[in-house]
TIVO-2410 file (N, C-alpha, C; in nm, 3 decimals):
# residues 126
REC num residu      c1      c2      c3 atome chaine
REC   1      X   0.075  -0.100  -0.018     N      A
REC   1      X   0.010   0.022   0.024    CA      A
REC   1      X   0.075   0.183  -0.004     C      A
REC   2      X   0.049   0.216  -0.096     N      A
REC   2      X   0.141   0.319  -0.077    CA      A
REC   2      X   0.050   0.485  -0.032     C      A
REC   3      X   0.114   0.521   0.000     N      A
REC   3      X  -0.004   0.652   0.115    CA      A
REC   3      X   0.100   0.766   0.122     C      A
REC   4      X   0.014   0.886   0.032     N      A
REC   4      X   0.101   0.976   0.058    CA      A
REC   4      X   0.023   1.024   0.180     C      A
REC   5      X   0.140   1.120   0.296     N      A
REC   5      X   0.083   1.192   0.407    CA      A
REC   5      X   0.148   1.271   0.380     C      A
REC   6      X   0.062   1.447   0.397     N      A
REC   6      X   0.093   1.568   0.374    CA      A
REC   6      X   0.124   1.595   0.581     C      A
REC   7      X   0.251   1.622   0.602     N      A
REC   7      X   0.237   1.659   0.712    CA      A
REC   7      X   0.258   1.806   0.768     C      A
REC   8      X   0.193   1.894   0.786     N      A
REC   8      X   0.192   2.043   0.852    CA      A
REC   8      X   0.176   2.084   0.972     C      A
REC   9      X   0.244   2.121   1.017     N      A
REC   9      X   0.214   2.147   1.175    CA      A
REC   9      X   0.334   2.248   1.204     C      A
REC  10      X   0.269   2.317   1.268     N      A
REC  10      X   0.281   2.486   1.344    CA      A
REC  10      X   0.239   2.475   1.463     C      A
REC  11      X   0.356   2.475   1.554     N      A
REC  11      X   0.391   2.550   1.686    CA      A
REC  11      X   0.525   2.545   1.699     C      A
REC  12      X   0.511   2.595   1.880     N      A
REC  12      X   0.608   2.630   1.880    CA      A
REC  12      X   0.607   2.542   2.030     C      A
REC  13      X   0.750   2.577   2.167     N      A
REC  13      X   0.749   2.484   2.276    CA      A
REC  13      X   0.880   2.418   2.262     C      A
REC  14      X   0.872   2.301   2.341     N      A
REC  14      X   0.976   2.203   2.342    CA      A
REC  14      X   1.042   2.212   2.224     C      A
REC  15      X   1.079   2.101   2.193     N      A
REC  15      X   1.209   2.082   2.086    CA      A
REC  15      X   1.090   2.048   1.959     C      A
REC  16      X   1.163   2.149   1.863     N      A
REC  16      X   1.118   2.170   1.751    CA      A
REC  16      X   1.217   2.163   1.609     C      A
REC  17      X   1.148   2.149   1.490     N      A
REC  17      X   1.205   2.077   1.366    CA      A
REC  17      X   1.153   2.176   1.297     C      A
REC  18      X   1.177   2.249   1.215     N      A
REC  18      X   1.172   2.277   1.069    CA      A
REC  18      X   1.256   2.226   0.954     C      A
REC  19      X   1.178   2.155   0.835     N      A
REC  19      X   1.221   2.089   0.757    CA      A
REC  19      X   1.099   2.054   0.653     C      A
REC  20      X   1.148   2.046   0.538     N      A
REC  20      X   1.086   2.011   0.363    CA      A
REC  20      X   1.127   1.874   0.340     C      A
REC  21      X   1.065   1.781   0.328     N      A
REC  21      X   1.084   1.634   0.323    CA      A
REC  21      X   0.991   1.654   0.192     C      A
REC  22      X   1.037   1.627   0.002     N      A
REC  22      X   0.949   1.643  -0.056    CA      A
REC  22      X   0.921   1.456  -0.107     C      A
REC  23      X   0.835   1.451  -0.139     N      A
REC  23      X   0.740   1.288  -0.156    CA      A
REC  23      X   0.835   1.221  -0.179     C      A
REC  24      X   0.901   1.119  -0.054     N      A
REC  24      X   1.008   1.020  -0.108    CA      A
REC  24      X   0.965   0.909   0.014     C      A
REC  25      X   1.019   0.749   0.015     N      A
REC  25      X   0.992   0.661   0.007    CA      A
REC  25      X   1.016   0.667   0.212     C      A
REC  26      X   0.946   0.599   0.254     N      A
REC  26      X   0.978   0.642   0.403    CA      A
REC  26      X   1.143   0.610   0.461     C      A
REC  27      X   1.228   0.533   0.400     N      A
REC  27      X   1.342   0.479   0.451    CA      A
REC  27      X   1.401   0.649   0.473     C      A
REC  28      X   1.401   0.704   0.311     N      A
REC  28      X   1.497   0.821   0.248    CA      A
REC  28      X   1.352   0.893   0.346     C      A
REC  29      X   1.299   0.975   0.382     N      A
REC  29      X   1.174   1.079   0.483    CA      A
REC  29      X   1.277   1.058   0.639     C      A
REC  30      X   1.252   0.922   0.681     N      A
REC  30      X   1.310   0.914   0.811    CA      A
REC  30      X   1.469   1.006   0.834     C      A
REC  31      X   1.523   0.922   0.687     N      A
REC  31      X   1.703   0.983   0.696    CA      A
REC  31      X   1.697   1.127   0.726     C      A
REC  32      X   1.592   1.228   0.597     N      A
REC  32      X   1.587   1.384   0.617    CA      A
REC  32      X   1.526   1.392   0.766     C      A
REC  33      X   1.405   1.334   0.838     N      A
REC  33      X   1.456   1.367   0.949    CA      A
REC  33      X   1.530   1.392   1.030     C      A
REC  34      X   1.634   1.236   1.049     N      A
REC  34      X   1.702   1.208   1.115    CA      A
REC  34      X   1.780   1.331   1.159     C      A
REC  35      X   1.832   1.355   1.030     N      A
REC  35      X   1.929   1.519   1.061    CA      A
REC  35      X   1.889   1.593   1.084     C      A
REC  36      X   1.748   1.632   1.034     N      A
REC  36      X   1.719   1.745   1.098    CA      A
REC  36      X   1.655   1.759   1.256     C      A
REC  37      X   1.653   1.637   1.305     N      A
REC  37      X   1.631   1.663   1.460    CA      A
REC  37      X   1.742   1.566   1.544     C      A
REC  38      X   1.824   1.532   1.473     N      A
REC  38      X   1.939   1.473   1.574    CA      A
REC  38      X   1.901   1.363   1.638     C      A
REC  39      X   1.800   1.268   1.588     N      A
REC  39      X   1.799   1.162   1.597    CA      A
REC  39      X   1.776   1.069   1.507     C      A
REC  40      X   1.816   0.933   1.564     N      A
REC  40      X   1.835   0.806   1.452    CA      A
REC  40      X   1.698   0.730   1.460     C      A
REC  41      X   1.633   0.776   1.294     N      A
REC  41      X   1.489   0.697   1.323    CA      A
REC  41      X   1.487   0.587   1.221     C      A
REC  42      X   1.458   0.472   1.209     N      A
REC  42      X   1.422   0.376   1.113    CA      A
REC  42      X   1.290   0.352   1.138     C      A
REC  43      X   1.275   0.264   0.995     N      A
REC  43      X   1.146   0.188   0.994    CA      A
REC  43      X   1.195   0.077   0.963     C      A
REC  44      X   1.024  -0.017   0.992     N      A
REC  44      X   1.061  -0.199   0.973    CA      A
REC  44      X   1.057  -0.150   0.815     C      A
REC  45      X   1.093  -0.311   0.781     N      A
REC  45      X   1.072  -0.290   0.666    CA      A
REC  45      X   0.942  -0.316   0.566     C      A
REC  46      X   0.826  -0.340   0.656     N      A
REC  46      X   0.709  -0.312   0.584    CA      A
REC  46      X   0.682  -0.186   0.527     C      A
REC  47      X   0.734  -0.079   0.621     N      A
REC  47      X   0.739   0.012   0.519    CA      A
REC  47      X   0.815   0.105   0.434     C      A
REC  48      X   0.891  -0.003   0.360     N      A
REC  48      X   0.985   0.065   0.245    CA      A
REC  48      X   0.922   0.117   0.176     C      A
REC  49      X   0.828   0.083   0.094     N      A
REC  49      X   0.695   0.177  -0.001    CA      A
REC  49      X   0.594   0.256   0.049     C      A
REC  50      X   0.649   0.285   0.167     N      A
REC  50      X   0.508   0.344   0.168    CA      A
REC  50      X   0.613   0.543   0.092     C      A
REC  51      X   0.539   0.598   0.080     N      A
REC  51      X   0.598   0.729   0.103    CA      A
REC  51      X   0.526   0.882   0.178     C      A
REC  52      X   0.640   0.908   0.211     N      A
REC  52      X   0.619   1.054   0.319    CA      A
REC  52      X   0.606   1.230   0.224     C      A
REC  53      X   0.550   1.306   0.268     N      A
REC  53      X   0.607   1.418   0.204    CA      A
REC  53      X   0.570   1.526   0.330     C      A
REC  54      X   0.640   1.612   0.367     N      A
REC  54      X   0.611   1.669   0.480    CA      A
REC  54      X   0.692   1.819   0.454     C      A
REC  55      X   0.594   1.929   0.527     N      A
REC  55      X   0.659   2.045   0.568    CA      A
REC  55      X   0.678   2.095   0.688     C      A
REC  56      X   0.742   2.101   0.746     N      A
REC  56      X   0.738   2.149   0.904    CA      A
REC  56      X   0.815   2.268   0.933     C      A
REC  57      X   0.728   2.343   1.046     N      A
REC  57      X   0.845   2.458   1.056    CA      A
REC  57      X   0.777   2.462   1.214     C      A
REC  58      X   0.895   2.518   1.253     N      A
REC  58      X   0.887   2.472   1.435    CA      A
REC  58      X   0.808   2.353   1.474     C      A
REC  59      X   0.805   2.247   1.382     N      A
REC  59      X   0.739   2.202   1.484    CA      A
REC  59      X   0.762   2.084   1.610     C      A
REC  60      X   0.679   2.080   1.661     N      A
REC  60      X   0.748   2.012   1.862    CA      A
REC  60      X   0.794   1.854   1.762     C      A
REC  61      X   0.892   1.802   1.786     N      A
REC  61      X   0.993   1.670   1.742    CA      A
REC  61      X   0.873   1.565   1.808     C      A
REC  62      X   0.864   1.571   1.894     N      A
REC  62      X   0.777   1.473   1.966    CA      A
REC  62      X   0.589   1.443   1.875     C      A
REC  63      X   0.561   1.522   1.873     N      A
REC  63      X   0.418   1.556   1.802    CA      A
REC  63      X   0.441   1.520   1.661     C      A
REC  64      X   0.546   1.565   1.613     N      A
REC  64      X   0.570   1.532   1.432    CA      A
REC  64      X   0.562   1.366   1.449     C      A
REC  65      X   0.666   1.268   1.571     N      A
REC  65      X   0.639   1.168   1.546    CA      A
REC  65      X   0.561   1.103   1.593     C      A
REC  66      X   0.491   1.193   1.657     N      A
REC  66      X   0.342   1.077   1.724    CA      A
REC  66      X   0.231   1.096   1.584     C      A
REC  67      X   0.280   1.196   1.561     N      A
REC  67      X   0.113   1.213   1.426    CA      A
REC  67      X   0.197   1.094   1.301     C      A
REC  68      X   0.284   1.091   1.241     N      A
REC  68      X   0.368   1.075   1.204    CA      A
REC  68      X   0.343   0.883   1.180     C      A
REC  69      X   0.345   0.832   1.354     N      A
REC  69      X   0.292   0.728   1.356    CA      A
REC  69      X   0.196   0.661   1.343     C      A
REC  70      X   0.035   0.752   1.407     N      A
REC  70      X  -0.036   0.774   1.370    CA      A
REC  70      X  -0.088   0.753   1.212     C      A
REC  71      X  -0.066   0.801   1.168     N      A
REC  71      X  -0.156   0.817   1.055    CA      A
REC  71      X  -0.088   0.672   0.938     C      A
REC  72      X   0.025   0.610   1.005     N      A
REC  72      X   0.043   0.456   0.931    CA      A
REC  72      X   0.036   0.361   1.033     C      A
REC  73      X  -0.078   0.403   1.110     N      A
REC  73      X  -0.099   0.309   1.227    CA      A
REC  73      X   0.044   0.217   1.250     C      A
REC  74      X   0.149   0.308   1.323     N      A
REC  74      X   0.226   0.246   1.405    CA      A
REC  74      X   0.269   0.266   1.537     C      A
REC  75      X   0.344   0.236   1.546     N      A
REC  75      X   0.445   0.283   1.681    CA      A
REC  75      X   0.574   0.308   1.715     C      A
REC  76      X   0.617   0.418   1.754     N      A
REC  76      X   0.821   0.342   1.795    CA      A
REC  76      X   0.849   0.275   1.890     C      A
REC  77      X   0.978   0.254   1.871     N      A
REC  77      X   0.997   0.150   1.961    CA      A
REC  77      X   1.165   0.174   1.956     C      A
REC  78      X   1.223   0.193   2.098     N      A
REC  78      X   1.315   0.196   2.125    CA      A
REC  78      X   1.436   0.103   2.071     C      A
REC  79      X   1.503   0.083   1.997     N      A
REC  79      X   1.597  -0.006   2.013    CA      A
REC  79      X   1.756   0.014   2.080     C      A
REC  80      X   1.777  -0.121   2.089     N      A
REC  80      X   1.892  -0.101   2.200    CA      A
REC  80      X   2.016  -0.006   2.112     C      A
REC  81      X   2.048   0.031   2.008     N      A
REC  81      X   2.140   0.092   1.966    CA      A
REC  81      X   2.131   0.266   1.985     C      A
REC  82      X   1.973   0.272   2.066     N      A
REC  82      X   1.928   0.409   2.042    CA      A
REC  82      X   1.883   0.466   1.957     C      A
REC  83      X   1.854   0.396   1.888     N      A
REC  83      X   1.764   0.470   1.750    CA      A
REC  83      X   1.610   0.465   1.767     C      A
REC  84      X   1.512   0.487   1.693     N      A
REC  84      X   1.412   0.450   1.706    CA      A
REC  84      X   1.322   0.435   1.567     C      A
REC  85      X   1.264   0.279   1.609     N      A
REC  85      X   1.207   0.237   1.515    CA      A
REC  85      X   1.048   0.285   1.492     C      A
REC  86      X   1.019   0.297   1.345     N      A
REC  86      X   0.879   0.254   1.350    CA      A
REC  86      X   0.803   0.127   1.277     C      A
REC  87      X   0.691   0.097   1.393     N      A
REC  87      X   0.671  -0.029   1.360    CA      A
REC  87      X   0.519  -0.085   1.374     C      A
REC  88      X   0.502  -0.141   1.303     N      A
REC  88      X   0.297  -0.137   1.283    CA      A
REC  88      X   0.242  -0.197   1.408     C      A
REC  89      X   0.191  -0.110   1.423     N      A
REC  89      X   0.078  -0.144   1.563    CA      A
REC  89      X  -0.033  -0.193   1.545     C      A
REC  90      X  -0.077  -0.296   1.574     N      A
REC  90      X  -0.145  -0.413   1.554    CA      A
REC  90      X  -0.313  -0.359   1.589     C      A
REC  91      X  -0.298  -0.303   1.760     N      A
REC  91      X  -0.399  -0.242   1.772    CA      A
REC  91      X  -0.465  -0.114   1.708     C      A
REC  92      X  -0.377  -0.053   1.640     N      A
REC  92      X  -0.443   0.090   1.583    CA      A
REC  92      X  -0.430   0.097   1.382     C      A
REC  93      X  -0.396  -0.053   1.400     N      A
REC  93      X  -0.440  -0.104   1.252    CA      A
REC  93      X  -0.582  -0.141   1.280     C      A
REC  94      X  -0.618  -0.253   1.376     N      A
REC  94      X  -0.739  -0.329   1.354    CA      A
REC  94      X  -0.868  -0.209   1.409     C      A
REC  95      X  -0.797  -0.091   1.435     N      A
REC  95      X  -0.894   0.002   1.506    CA      A
REC  95      X  -0.943   0.080   1.353     C      A
REC  96      X  -0.848   0.084   1.262     N      A
REC  96      X  -0.844   0.140   1.160    CA      A
REC  96      X  -0.926   0.064   1.094     C      A
REC  97      X  -0.884  -0.045   1.074     N      A
REC  97      X  -1.019  -0.118   0.999    CA      A
REC  97      X  -1.119  -0.124   1.018     C      A
REC  98      X  -1.153  -0.108   1.140     N      A
REC  98      X  -1.270  -0.135   1.200    CA      A
REC  98      X  -1.351  -0.029   1.175     C      A
REC  99      X  -1.301   0.141   1.169     N      A
REC  99      X  -1.370   0.232   1.118    CA      A
REC  99      X  -1.409   0.189   0.963     C      A
REC 100      X  -1.319   0.186   0.891     N      A
REC 100      X  -1.292   0.154   0.781    CA      A
REC 100      X  -1.484   0.069   0.728     C      A
REC 101      X  -1.470  -0.057   0.781     N      A
REC 101      X  -1.553  -0.150   0.731    CA      A
REC 101      X  -1.716  -0.006   0.803     C      A
REC 102      X  -1.712   0.017   0.888     N      A
REC 102      X  -1.804   0.099   0.971    CA      A
REC 102      X  -1.851   0.159   0.856     C      A
REC 103      X  -1.768   0.221   0.813     N      A
REC 103      X  -1.837   0.346   0.714    CA      A
REC 103      X  -1.854   0.289   0.634     C      A
REC 104      X  -1.786   0.172   0.524     N      A
REC 104      X  -1.817   0.114   0.383    CA      A
REC 104      X  -1.936  -0.011   0.366     C      A
REC 105      X  -2.007  -0.009   0.546     N      A
REC 105      X  -2.169  -0.050   0.573    CA      A
REC 105      X  -2.217   0.035   0.575     C      A
REC 106      X  -2.204   0.154   0.654     N      A
REC 106      X  -2.326   0.242   0.653    CA      A
REC 106      X  -2.294   0.323   0.484     C      A
REC 107      X  -2.218   0.298   0.427     N      A
REC 107      X  -2.254   0.361   0.296    CA      A
REC 107      X  -2.347   0.266   0.219     C      A
REC 108      X  -2.275   0.151   0.228     N      A
REC 108      X  -2.389   0.030   0.133    CA      A
REC 108      X  -2.548   0.031   0.205     C      A
REC 109      X  -2.568   0.044   0.340     N      A
REC 109      X  -2.694   0.108   0.407    CA      A
REC 109      X  -2.722   0.186   0.306     C      A
REC 110      X  -2.677   0.309   0.300     N      A
REC 110      X  -2.752   0.427   0.248    CA      A
REC 110      X  -2.768   0.412   0.111     C      A
REC 111      X  -2.663   0.279   0.066     N      A
REC 111      X  -2.744   0.335  -0.119    CA      A
REC 111      X  -2.809   0.216  -0.157     C      A
REC 112      X  -2.835   0.154  -0.036     N      A
REC 112      X  -2.940   0.044  -0.063    CA      A
REC 112      X  -3.087   0.057  -0.008     C      A
REC 113      X  -3.108   0.162   0.052     N      A
REC 113      X  -3.207   0.278   0.125    CA      A
REC 113      X  -3.258   0.339  -0.007     C      A
REC 114      X  -3.136   0.405  -0.062     N      A
REC 114      X  -3.137   0.501  -0.182    CA      A
REC 114      X  -3.239   0.398  -0.303     C      A
REC 115      X  -3.173   0.283  -0.318     N      A
REC 115      X  -3.272   0.193  -0.432    CA      A
REC 115      X  -3.367   0.184  -0.411     C      A
REC 116      X  -3.381   0.107  -0.282     N      A
REC 116      X  -3.523   0.112  -0.249    CA      A
REC 116      X  -3.628   0.158  -0.274     C      A
REC 117      X  -3.611   0.308  -0.232     N      A
REC 117      X  -3.748   0.408  -0.272    CA      A
REC 117      X  -3.700   0.455  -0.429     C      A
REC 118      X  -3.681   0.468  -0.510     N      A
REC 118      X  -3.623   0.462  -0.620    CA      A
REC 118      X  -3.743   0.351  -0.674     C      A
REC 119      X  -3.694   0.219  -0.660     N      A
REC 119      X  -3.717   0.109  -0.694    CA      A
REC 119      X  -3.884   0.115  -0.676     C      A
REC 120      X  -3.937   0.179  -0.592     N      A
REC 120      X  -4.076   0.162  -0.524    CA      A
REC 120      X  -4.186   0.309  -0.576     C      A
REC 121      X  -4.086   0.364  -0.636     N      A
REC 121      X  -4.122   0.539  -0.716    CA      A
REC 121      X  -4.176   0.430  -0.858     C      A
REC 122      X  -4.125   0.302  -0.890     N      A
REC 122      X  -4.100   0.268  -1.036    CA      A
REC 122      X  -4.301   0.206  -1.096     C      A
REC 123      X  -4.334   0.244  -1.177     N      A
REC 123      X  -4.467   0.126  -1.200    CA      A
REC 123      X  -4.417  -0.004  -1.205     C      A
REC 124      X  -4.551  -0.061  -1.185     N      A
REC 124      X  -4.515  -0.218  -1.177    CA      A
REC 124      X  -4.542  -0.230  -1.277     C      A
REC 125      X  -4.512  -0.384  -1.351     N      A
REC 125      X  -4.454  -0.430  -1.463    CA      A
REC 125      X  -4.556  -0.506  -1.485     C      A
REC 126      X  -4.600  -0.488  -1.610     N      A
REC 126      X  -4.723  -0.561  -1.620    CA      A
REC 126      X  -4.723  -0.674  -1.717     C      A
***
């Protein structure tokens, strides 16, 4: 699955980052973000095809990392070498899938209801 994720965060306080990441595969985007934040950021292989783009101006680093994890149904795990690795979060993924399933179900029910009304308006076939 390829997902373009625009990140536009404006804020101040704590540790902040200002960086522009053109549409890039996740590993390259995290390399750029690592250089900008001074943190060693990596991603699990499952994210290698994901695309990220971002324009951050004085964005809190913690909020930026949290948002990135959220949109990819992931979480950050500390590694023994001190780096942070983005890994899938099964709980977030199930929650996202349940939301999407509920939306699809509601859309289908609405469509069937509309179709039922329209068919009821048709004259009977003789």
